[in-house]
C-alpha positions in Angstrom: 99.0 54.2 70.4 97.5 52.1 73.1 97.8 52.5 76.9 100.9 50.3 77.3 102.8 52.4 74.8 101.8 55.5 76.6 103.2 54.1 79.9 106.5 53.2 78.1 106.8 56.8 76.7 105.6 59.2 79.5 107.0 62.2 77.7 104.3 61.9 75.1 101.6 62.6 77.7 102.5 66.3 77.6 102.4 66.7 73.9 99.0 67.8 72.7 97.4 66.2 69.7 97.9 68.4 66.6 94.3 68.0 65.6 93.3 69.2 69.1 95.4 72.3 68.7 93.7 73.1 65.4 90.2 72.7 66.9 90.8 74.5 70.2 93.8 76.9 69.8 93.6 78.5 73.3 92.5 75.5 75.4 94.5 72.9 77.3 93.9 69.3 76.3 92.3 66.8 78.7 95.1 64.7 80.3 93.0 61.5 80.8 93.3 58.5 78.5 90.4 57.2 76.5 89.0 53.9 77.8 88.4 52.6 74.3 91.6 53.6 72.6 94.0 54.3 75.4 95.0 57.5 73.6 94.8 60.9 75.2 91.3 62.4 75.3 90.7 64.9 72.6 88.4 67.3 74.5 89.4 70.5 76.1 90.1 70.5 79.9 88.0 72.8 82.1 89.6 76.2 82.9 92.2 75.6 85.6 91.8 71.9 85.4 93.4 68.9 83.7 90.4 66.9 82.7 87.4 67.5 80.4 83.9 68.0 81.7 82.2 65.5 79.4 83.9 62.1 80.2 86.6 62.5 82.8 85.1 64.2 85.8 85.5 67.9 85.1 81.8 68.4 86.1 82.3 67.1 89.6 82.0 69.8 92.3 85.4 69.0 94.0 87.2 69.0 90.6 85.6 72.4 89.7 86.5 73.8 93.1 90.1 72.7 92.8 90.4 74.2 89.3 88.9 77.5 90.5 91.4 77.5 93.4 94.3 76.8 91.0 93.2 79.9 89.0 92.8 82.1 92.1 96.3 81.2 93.2 97.7 82.6 90.0 96.2 86.1 90.6 98.8 87.4 93.0 101.9 86.3 91.0 100.3 87.7 87.8 99.7 91.1 89.5 103.3 91.0 90.8 104.6 90.4 87.3 102.4 93.2 85.9 103.6 95.6 88.7 107.3 94.8 87.9 106.6 95.4 84.2 104.9 98.6 85.0 107.9 99.8 87.0 110.7 98.6 84.7 109.3 98.8 81.1 111.3 100.9 78.8 108.4 102.1 76.7 105.6 104.3 78.2 103.0 102.3 76.3 104.1 99.1 78.0 103.9 100.7 81.4 100.5 102.1 80.7 99.2 98.7 79.4 100.5 97.0 82.6 98.9 99.6 84.8 95.6 99.3 82.9 95.7 95.5 83.3 96.2 95.8 87.0 93.3 98.3 87.3 91.0 96.2 85.2 91.6 93.1 87.4 91.1 95.2 90.5 87.7 96.3 89.3 88.6 100.0 89.1 87.0 101.5 86.0 89.1 103.6 83.7 88.6 107.4 83.3 86.0 108.3 80.8 87.3 109.2 77.4 87.8 112.9 76.4 84.7 114.6 75.0 84.4 115.4 71.4 86.0 118.8 70.4 82.7 120.1 68.9 80.7 119.2 72.0 83.3 120.8 74.3 83.4 124.0 72.2 79.6 124.2 72.2 79.5 123.8 76.0 82.2 126.5 76.4 80.4 129.0 74.2 77.2 128.3 76.1 78.9 128.9 79.4 80.6 132.1 78.2 77.3 133.5 76.9 75.6 132.6 80.2 78.3 134.4 82.1 78.1 137.5 79.8 74.3 137.6 80.2 74.6 137.5 84.0 77.3 140.2 84.1 75.4 142.6 81.9 72.2 142.3 83.9 74.0 142.9 87.3 77.4 144.5 86.5 78.3 145.6 90.1 77.1 142.5 92.0 80.5 140.9 91.8 82.3 144.0 93.1 79.9 144.6 96.0 79.4 141.0 97.0 76.0 139.7 98.1 73.5 142.1 99.5 73.7 142.5 103.2 70.9 143.2 105.5 71.3 145.8 108.2 70.4 144.6 111.7 67.1 145.8 112.9 67.1 147.8 116.1 
């Protein structure tokens, strides 16, 4: 397909090349036409952009900045969708997944995972033994409270 055919059929500009989809399954295809063949460039576009970095200007500072701004503009709507999903999801797992996504994007770390049962049991036994040892050494300290000094006259 040459450049004149592409102008006659503008709807083809949005259809990615099947070979591109096989090579780059999660990337957007560069929208610029090749100078040699007139066909759509087969390289992936920069994230947030519409052109590749190799041939069609994706490495230029203004293009990179515009692509970054495009991505930043999507943050608020994405968080709104996640918040709505968190509030209206029927399954608890979906609500929790949406909440975790929001927290991850906000930079708030998740709570540490629960400790291993054996480690927790060993810590509990150690703590109980330490309490028992302190109570047998000074049995009445808890009842009397801390030792008080009488004021000197």
